[in-house]
PLY file of the C-alpha trace (Angstrom):
ply
format ascii 1.0
element vertex 344
property float x
property float y
property float z
element edge 343
property int vertex1
property int vertex2
end_header
11.69 -29.96 11.00
8.92 -27.37 11.13
8.10 -25.73 14.44
4.60 -25.40 15.83
4.67 -21.63 15.22
5.69 -22.17 11.61
2.96 -24.74 11.09
0.40 -22.43 12.65
1.50 -19.58 10.38
1.32 -21.78 7.29
-2.16 -22.97 8.25
-3.31 -19.40 8.76
-1.90 -18.24 5.43
-3.40 -21.25 3.66
-6.82 -20.34 5.01
-6.40 -16.74 3.87
-5.40 -17.73 0.35
-8.08 -20.41 0.05
-10.68 -17.78 0.91
-9.20 -15.43 -1.68
-9.29 -18.05 -4.42
-12.85 -19.12 -3.56
-13.97 -15.50 -3.73
-12.37 -14.90 -7.14
-9.32 -12.86 -6.16
-6.21 -13.34 -8.30
-3.67 -11.02 -6.62
-2.79 -10.44 -2.98
-0.78 -7.60 -1.41
0.95 -8.81 1.73
2.92 -6.70 4.18
6.62 -7.46 4.01
7.67 -4.36 5.96
5.28 -2.11 7.83
7.38 -0.27 10.46
11.08 -0.48 9.63
10.80 -4.20 10.33
10.89 -7.36 8.21
8.33 -10.09 7.69
11.14 -11.99 5.93
14.81 -12.86 6.44
16.65 -9.54 6.31
20.13 -8.25 7.02
18.89 -4.64 6.90
15.85 -4.61 9.22
14.95 -6.42 12.46
12.38 -9.20 12.38
8.86 -7.97 12.94
7.56 -8.17 16.49
4.21 -9.41 15.18
5.42 -12.94 14.37
7.27 -15.36 16.61
9.53 -18.27 15.67
12.54 -18.36 13.38
10.90 -19.40 10.11
10.69 -17.18 7.01
7.14 -15.78 6.71
7.52 -14.36 3.21
8.91 -17.62 1.87
5.78 -19.39 3.09
3.51 -16.64 1.73
5.04 -16.88 -1.75
4.96 -20.69 -1.75
1.33 -20.93 -0.63
0.16 -18.14 -2.95
1.79 -19.64 -6.02
0.40 -23.08 -5.19
-2.99 -21.50 -5.76
-1.92 -19.49 -8.83
-2.26 -16.27 -6.89
0.06 -13.39 -7.73
1.69 -12.02 -4.59
3.12 -8.53 -4.17
5.34 -7.56 -1.23
3.89 -4.45 0.39
6.29 -2.11 2.19
6.01 1.24 3.94
9.34 2.79 2.95
9.36 5.90 5.17
7.54 4.73 8.31
10.28 3.43 10.60
9.10 2.49 14.09
7.34 3.77 17.17
9.40 5.45 19.87
8.58 2.48 22.11
10.12 0.08 19.57
13.20 2.15 18.79
15.43 -0.25 20.73
14.61 -3.02 18.27
16.55 -1.12 15.61
19.80 -1.37 17.59
22.53 -2.73 15.33
20.69 -1.72 12.16
21.04 1.40 10.04
17.80 2.99 11.27
18.99 2.49 14.86
22.11 4.55 14.14
19.90 7.39 12.88
17.40 7.47 15.75
18.14 10.33 18.10
19.89 12.43 15.48
16.56 13.91 14.31
17.71 14.31 10.71
17.60 10.91 8.98
14.95 9.46 11.31
12.56 12.10 12.64
10.05 11.65 15.48
6.50 12.69 14.54
3.59 11.96 16.90
5.32 9.03 18.54
6.70 7.44 15.35
10.04 7.75 13.62
9.87 8.47 9.91
12.78 8.34 7.50
13.71 11.61 5.82
14.09 11.02 2.06
16.20 14.17 1.65
19.32 12.12 2.38
21.02 9.83 -0.12
21.78 7.20 2.54
18.07 7.00 3.40
17.13 6.51 -0.24
19.86 3.89 -0.56
18.50 1.95 2.43
15.01 2.01 0.91
16.33 0.79 -2.45
18.57 -1.84 -0.85
15.59 -3.13 1.14
13.58 -3.51 -2.06
16.48 -5.24 -3.79
16.78 -7.65 -0.86
13.16 -8.74 -1.27
13.11 -8.78 -5.07
16.35 -10.78 -5.33
15.60 -13.34 -2.63
11.89 -14.04 -3.10
9.81 -15.01 -6.10
7.32 -12.20 -5.58
5.37 -10.87 -8.55
5.63 -7.26 -7.48
6.65 -4.64 -4.94
3.99 -2.31 -3.59
3.98 0.88 -1.50
1.02 2.86 -0.19
0.43 6.46 0.86
3.01 6.88 3.63
5.02 9.69 2.10
5.75 12.83 4.15
4.09 12.47 7.57
3.72 16.20 8.20
3.65 19.57 6.49
5.66 21.11 9.34
8.87 22.75 8.15
10.70 21.42 11.21
10.69 17.86 9.83
13.51 18.51 7.38
14.62 22.08 8.13
18.33 21.28 8.16
18.27 19.39 4.87
16.10 22.03 3.21
18.41 24.83 4.35
21.36 23.08 2.74
19.49 22.06 -0.41
19.54 25.24 -2.45
15.80 25.00 -3.02
13.75 28.15 -2.42
10.48 26.25 -2.08
9.96 23.62 0.62
7.22 21.92 -1.39
9.43 21.69 -4.51
12.19 20.22 -2.33
9.88 17.59 -0.89
8.34 16.70 -4.25
11.85 16.14 -5.60
12.73 13.93 -2.64
9.63 11.77 -3.10
10.37 11.53 -6.83
13.88 10.37 -5.97
12.94 7.58 -3.60
10.00 6.34 -5.69
12.19 6.17 -8.79
14.88 4.43 -6.73
12.38 1.70 -5.82
11.39 1.32 -9.46
15.04 1.02 -10.52
15.76 -1.49 -7.75
12.85 -3.67 -8.85
13.80 -3.57 -12.53
17.48 -4.20 -11.81
16.50 -7.58 -10.39
13.63 -8.54 -12.69
12.33 -6.36 -15.50
8.98 -8.18 -15.49
8.40 -7.63 -11.77
5.76 -4.95 -11.17
5.98 -1.87 -8.97
2.71 -0.29 -7.85
1.74 2.68 -5.69
-1.55 3.01 -3.80
-1.65 6.74 -3.14
-4.43 8.72 -1.50
-7.66 8.72 -3.49
-8.13 12.46 -3.09
-5.71 13.75 -5.72
-5.37 17.12 -4.00
-4.21 15.51 -0.76
-1.27 13.93 -2.54
-0.04 17.40 -3.43
-1.08 19.42 -0.38
-0.01 16.97 2.37
1.97 14.03 0.95
4.24 15.81 -1.57
3.54 12.94 -3.96
3.54 14.06 -7.60
1.26 11.29 -8.78
0.58 12.96 -12.13
4.30 12.98 -12.91
4.72 9.38 -11.82
1.95 8.33 -14.18
3.06 10.44 -17.14
6.84 9.96 -17.12
8.76 6.68 -17.39
10.80 5.30 -14.51
8.38 5.67 -11.60
5.74 2.94 -11.54
3.97 0.19 -13.48
0.53 0.45 -11.87
-1.29 3.28 -10.10
-3.73 2.12 -7.43
-5.49 5.10 -5.80
-7.40 4.47 -2.59
-10.82 5.60 -3.80
-12.37 4.84 -0.42
-15.41 7.05 -1.02
-19.08 6.32 -1.50
-21.12 7.37 -4.51
-22.72 10.11 -2.40
-19.59 11.42 -0.69
-19.92 15.22 -0.68
-16.26 16.04 -1.25
-15.12 13.07 -3.32
-18.01 11.24 -5.00
-16.75 7.88 -6.17
-17.46 8.08 -9.89
-16.13 11.63 -10.27
-12.95 10.71 -8.39
-12.44 7.59 -10.54
-12.89 9.63 -13.71
-10.19 12.06 -12.57
-7.79 9.20 -11.92
-8.65 7.66 -15.27
-7.65 10.89 -17.01
-4.29 10.85 -15.21
-3.66 7.19 -16.02
-4.64 7.64 -19.68
-2.13 10.44 -20.12
0.75 8.11 -19.32
-0.92 4.91 -20.52
-0.55 3.48 -17.01
-2.80 0.61 -15.84
-5.29 1.84 -13.25
-6.39 -0.36 -10.36
-9.15 1.18 -8.23
-8.91 0.60 -4.49
-12.33 0.15 -2.85
-13.11 0.14 0.87
-14.74 -2.95 2.30
-13.58 -1.52 5.63
-16.43 1.03 5.51
-19.28 -1.43 5.08
-22.00 -0.90 7.71
-20.26 2.10 9.28
-20.88 5.81 9.29
-18.42 7.61 7.03
-17.33 10.50 9.25
-16.01 12.53 6.32
-18.75 11.57 3.87
-20.77 14.74 4.33
-24.33 14.21 3.10
-23.32 10.66 2.18
-22.07 9.73 5.63
-24.76 7.04 6.11
-24.43 5.57 2.62
-22.34 2.61 3.82
-24.99 1.86 6.45
-28.17 2.25 4.41
-27.35 1.52 0.77
-26.92 -1.90 -0.81
-24.36 -3.55 -3.09
-21.99 -0.59 -2.93
-18.84 -2.62 -3.64
-20.45 -4.44 -6.56
-21.67 -1.18 -8.06
-18.24 0.39 -7.58
-16.54 -2.54 -9.28
-18.98 -2.41 -12.21
-18.53 1.34 -12.55
-14.74 1.05 -12.49
-14.79 -1.53 -15.28
-16.02 1.20 -17.64
-12.89 3.30 -17.15
-10.60 3.39 -20.17
-7.46 2.64 -18.10
-9.15 0.05 -15.89
-6.91 -2.86 -14.95
-8.66 -4.14 -11.83
-10.19 -3.45 -8.44
-8.36 -3.97 -5.16
-10.48 -4.57 -2.04
-9.24 -3.25 1.29
-8.98 -5.21 3.45
-8.95 -9.01 3.86
-10.29 -8.89 7.43
-13.03 -6.47 6.41
-14.39 -9.02 3.95
-13.60 -12.35 5.58
-13.41 -11.54 9.30
-15.77 -8.61 9.91
-16.86 -7.55 13.37
-20.16 -8.98 14.57
-21.83 -5.57 14.36
-21.51 -5.43 10.56
-21.23 -9.13 9.69
-24.67 -9.50 8.06
-24.19 -6.35 6.01
-20.74 -7.52 4.90
-22.06 -10.93 3.86
-24.66 -9.28 1.63
-22.05 -6.99 0.09
-19.62 -9.87 -0.39
-22.19 -12.02 -2.15
-23.19 -9.18 -4.46
-19.56 -8.46 -5.36
-18.77 -12.11 -6.08
-21.89 -12.40 -8.23
-20.71 -9.36 -10.17
-17.33 -11.06 -10.71
-19.09 -14.16 -12.04
-21.43 -12.22 -14.33
-18.53 -10.35 -15.90
-16.20 -13.34 -16.22
-13.66 -11.95 -13.78
-13.30 -14.96 -11.51
-9.75 -16.29 -11.19
0 1
1 2
2 3
3 4
4 5
5 6
6 7
7 8
8 9
9 10
10 11
11 12
12 13
13 14
14 15
15 16
16 17
17 18
18 19
19 20
20 21
21 22
22 23
23 24
24 25
25 26
26 27
27 28
28 29
29 30
30 31
31 32
32 33
33 34
34 35
35 36
36 37
37 38
38 39
39 40
40 41
41 42
42 43
43 44
44 45
45 46
46 47
47 48
48 49
49 50
50 51
51 52
52 53
53 54
54 55
55 56
56 57
57 58
58 59
59 60
60 61
61 62
62 63
63 64
64 65
65 66
66 67
67 68
68 69
69 70
70 71
71 72
72 73
73 74
74 75
75 76
76 77
77 78
78 79
79 80
80 81
81 82
82 83
83 84
84 85
85 86
86 87
87 88
88 89
89 90
90 91
91 92
92 93
93 94
94 95
95 96
96 97
97 98
98 99
99 100
100 101
101 102
102 103
103 104
104 105
105 106
106 107
107 108
108 109
109 110
110 111
111 112
112 113
113 114
114 115
115 116
116 117
117 118
118 119
119 120
120 121
121 122
122 123
123 124
124 125
125 126
126 127
127 128
128 129
129 130
130 131
131 132
132 133
133 134
134 135
135 136
136 137
137 138
138 139
139 140
140 141
141 142
142 143
143 144
144 145
145 146
146 147
147 148
148 149
149 150
150 151
151 152
152 153
153 154
154 155
155 156
156 157
157 158
158 159
159 160
160 161
161 162
162 163
163 164
164 165
165 166
166 167
167 168
168 169
169 170
170 171
171 172
172 173
173 174
174 175
175 176
176 177
177 178
178 179
179 180
180 181
181 182
182 183
183 184
184 185
185 186
186 187
187 188
188 189
189 190
190 191
191 192
192 193
193 194
194 195
195 196
196 197
197 198
198 199
199 200
200 201
201 202
202 203
203 204
204 205
205 206
206 207
207 208
208 209
209 210
210 211
211 212
212 213
213 214
214 215
215 216
216 217
217 218
218 219
219 220
220 221
221 222
222 223
223 224
224 225
225 226
226 227
227 228
228 229
229 230
230 231
231 232
232 233
233 234
234 235
235 236
236 237
237 238
238 239
239 240
240 241
241 242
242 243
243 244
244 245
245 246
246 247
247 248
248 249
249 250
250 251
251 252
252 253
253 254
254 255
255 256
256 257
257 258
258 259
259 260
260 261
261 262
262 263
263 264
264 265
265 266
266 267
267 268
268 269
269 270
270 271
271 272
272 273
273 274
274 275
275 276
276 277
277 278
278 279
279 280
280 281
281 282
282 283
283 284
284 285
285 286
286 287
287 288
288 289
289 290
290 291
291 292
292 293
293 294
294 295
295 296
296 297
297 298
298 299
299 300
300 301
301 302
302 303
303 304
304 305
305 306
306 307
307 308
308 309
309 310
310 311
311 312
312 313
313 314
314 315
315 316
316 317
317 318
318 319
319 320
320 321
321 322
322 323
323 324
324 325
325 326
326 327
327 328
328 329
329 330
330 331
331 332
332 333
333 334
334 335
335 336
336 337
337 338
338 339
339 340
340 341
341 342
342 343
């Protein structure tokens, strides 16, 4: 017999997916693990603190999504473990045994992050992916841009010293390669048709200078990913990263490896000043139909395989201060979907 909390969760998810279908969305990316926790039944990670009850959230998500012919991808943050305040929740789990040792789980600005230099860390990440892929009928596994949380050498000094590498950056690139490829292998070992996607930082340089994510390699060599989904959360007039120029650079990378390119666009910026936009900082406040124009521009890219809108709440539950602006942007984007035959 279903509990009231389970029924409430199902009702909430049903509303979310109904809105997605009505809008023309065909794929949803839903958090399955955000902080070393589990939004599903797991033997490897504690249940998320964000949901009560003893039902299986991911089971309901998959069921309700597929009822509506929506593809659903389980979104995980593989290296972000937990806040220092939540460390006790990991007691009895592998991450809990690492906390305090400052090698496998390292404290950075109040959060523990897993150190991918160690084989047992990579194994836990891969085993977590296998657990989801084997037990749930998800259409894909997805990770975003939480790679190395810091450039500080102290994060992995011990592992680097023992590694034999002379370059810290080369060492970290190799570690990210290892855990990303381990996720890919875990996915394909369960279901070869299941997709693995990565939504890295839109600024290509940041992936190399701060994240140690060799996105060009992942797109050009087999065994890393099926879809690249850069977060091109920039306006057309952004001084440092103008949208169309940034998209063109990603298209060149995707073309080299014949990888499908999905452009991430930022509904979260609608009606707000873009602090890092330079001369284009007021574009999201003053200009019109930005999302629709970005979608139409992206469709011209040779490797184009779709647009992903971040985030659900930004489109369907905006704050009152930007609600009118969001409604105009939403209507323009949906009309663009209709005009180009891209409704579900």
